[in-house]
N, C-alpha and C positions, 0 to 999 in steps of 0.2 A: 318683685316681679323680675327685675333684671337678673338676680341670682338664679331664679328658676329657669330662665331661658338659657343661661350658661350651662346649667346642670343638664338640661335636656340635650344641648349640643354635645356635651362630653359623653353622655350615655349613648346618644345616637352614633357618634363616631366610634365608640368602643364596640358597639354591636356590629357596625359595618366592617370594622377590622377583623372581628371574629369570623364573620361570614366569609370574608375573602380568604382567610386562612383555611377554612373548612372546604372550600371548593376543590374538587379533584383536579389534578394537573391535566388529565386528558380532556377536560371540558374545554380548554382553550387551545388544544393542540390537534390539528387535523390528522386523522389516521391515514396511512397510505393504503390505497385500494389493493385488495388481494388479487394476485394474478389469476386469470381464468384457468380453470382446470380443463385441459384439452386432451386428456388421455386417462384411462383407468390406472390405478396403482400398478407399478411394475412394467408399464408399456409407455412408449414414447409417442408424442404427437406425430401425425403422419399427413403429408399432403403430396401426392404424386402429380406429375405434370399431365398424365392421362391415365385412363383405366383400360385394362384388357377386358375383353368380353369372351367368355368361354363358348365353345361350339354348342354345347347343350343349351345355353341361354339364348343364342340366336335362333335355334330351332323352337324353343319355347315361346319366344316372341312371335314367331310366325304362327304358332298354334293359337296364341291369344288373339292375333289379328284375324284369324279365320273364324274364331268363336268368341267374339267379344261379349256377347250376351251371357255366355256360360262360364268364361274363365276370367280371372284377374291374375295379376302377377305380383308375387312377393319378390322384393329386390333387396339384395344385400351386397355390401362391398367389404372385401377382406382388408383389414388394416395391418395385418402381418401375414407372413407365409403360414398357412394352416394345413394341418393334416385332417382329412375327413375319412369317413368309412370307405370311400372309393378311391382315394388318392390324395394328391397335394394340389392346393390352389395357391398361386403367388399372391403376395401383397399387392393391393390395388387392382383386384379383379372384381368385375361386376357379374353377379349371378342372378338370373331371373328364373322363377319357378312358379308354375300355375297353381292356383287354388280354385276350388269350385264355388261359384256364386250360386244363389238359390236356384236359378234355372238349371245350372249344371248339376246340382245335387238331385234335382228331379229327373234328370236324364239317366236313369239307372241302366247299367249294362253297356253304356257307351264306352268305346275304346278311344282314348285320347292320345294324340301324338306328343308324348311328353318324354323329355330326356333329363337324366340326372348327371351333373358334371363329375367326371373322374379326374380330369386335368384340363388344361387349356383346350385341347383338341379331342380328348376321348370322353365318351359318355356311355351310360347304360340306360335301358328303357325304364320308364317309371310311370307313375299314376299321379294325377293332380291331388293336392292336399284336400281332404274333406273339410267341411265346417267343423271347427274345434274351438275349445275355450281359449287356447293360446293364440296370440297374434300370428298371422301367416308367416311373417319373416322369422320369428322365433321358432315356430313349429318346424319350418324348413331346416333350420340349423340343428335343432335338438333331435329331431326324429327322422329326417331324410338324410342329411349329410352327416349327422352325428359329429358335428364340429364344435369347437369352443366358441360359443356365441358371444363371449366378451370381446372377441377379436374382430367384430363386425359392426358396421352401422347399417341401418335399414330404412326402407320406405316402401310404398306400394305404387304400382302402375295399373291404371284402369282406363276406361273410356274417358273422353274429355270432360272436364268439369263445366258446369254452367258458368256464365260470365260472372255472376255475383260470387260464386264459390272461388273461382280462379283469382279473385282479388284479395282473398284472405291470405294471411301471412304463411300458412302452412300448406297451401295448395298452389299448384302451377299447371298450366297447359303447355305442352311442348309440341311445337310444329316440326314434323319429321320431313326428311328429304323427298319422300314420295307424295307429299301434300296432305297426308293424314295427320291427325292430332291425337295425342294421348294425354291423360290427366295424371299428375303425380301428387301423391299425398306424402309430404316430407316427414311425417311423424312416425315414430316407432315407440311403443310404450316402454320398452326396456333396453333397446340397443344403443340409442343415440346419446342419452344424457351423460354417460361417462366421458364421451368424446367432445361434447359441446357445452361444457360448463353448466351441466344440469338441464339443458334444454332437450325435451323429447323430440323436438322438430329440428332438422338441419336448418339453422337460422339463415335468413337472407340478409345477414350483416357480416361485419368483419370478425366478429367473435369466433375464435377458434377456426378461422378461415371458412366460415359457413357459406358465404357468398361464392367463394372460389370452388368449394365442393359442389354446390349446385350447378355451376357451369361445367365442371368436369363430368359430372353425372349426366347432364343433358347431352354432352358430346357423346358419351358412351351409349346412351339410348339411341342416338342417331346411327351409331355404328351397328347396334343390335338390329335395327330395323332395315338397314341397307345392305349389309354384307351377309351373303349366304355362307353356309358351312356344310 
């Protein structure tokens, strides 16, 4: 019986040694976390100290405030200097452009006070975006500005969100200097994820400076609401 016990110990030790030899090396070595991806290929991460707001966007914000039941605003920020169909927009510019909500789509024949940016100060007359299959921010870049959409981040501005909605990570309410409040949806189906490590929403975290971006954009919305052009 003693011989059998010694044999079992030897066999067990041999099996254990073999298992240890077969364990892959990385199983006991922690992998370094990959750095966040904060820009599309070929472009550099970008964080300005503030945003400019083109003249057309200030006018469009005024139109939205006049017709909040009819219009919402697609919002985009240029992450590089970009050429559009109408001119050049600098890096770090906030553009706001109206889209028709269902009540606006039903108001056929209505002439809306809409402006399309040509530069920081120049603009041409335009029309709100109709209901379409593309998200409003992407439609604005592809079909109105005809600009390289990969060079922008995007979000939506509308009437204030309900209190439960405003507590969700991808929504915020912004109180403006005139005492009014607007709601922001920080999500873009296709524009944000290359700039914010795969997140379709501008994150309220330090990842790719998401929290800083939210603050900079909020300041620019206050400018759009308060400064006439």
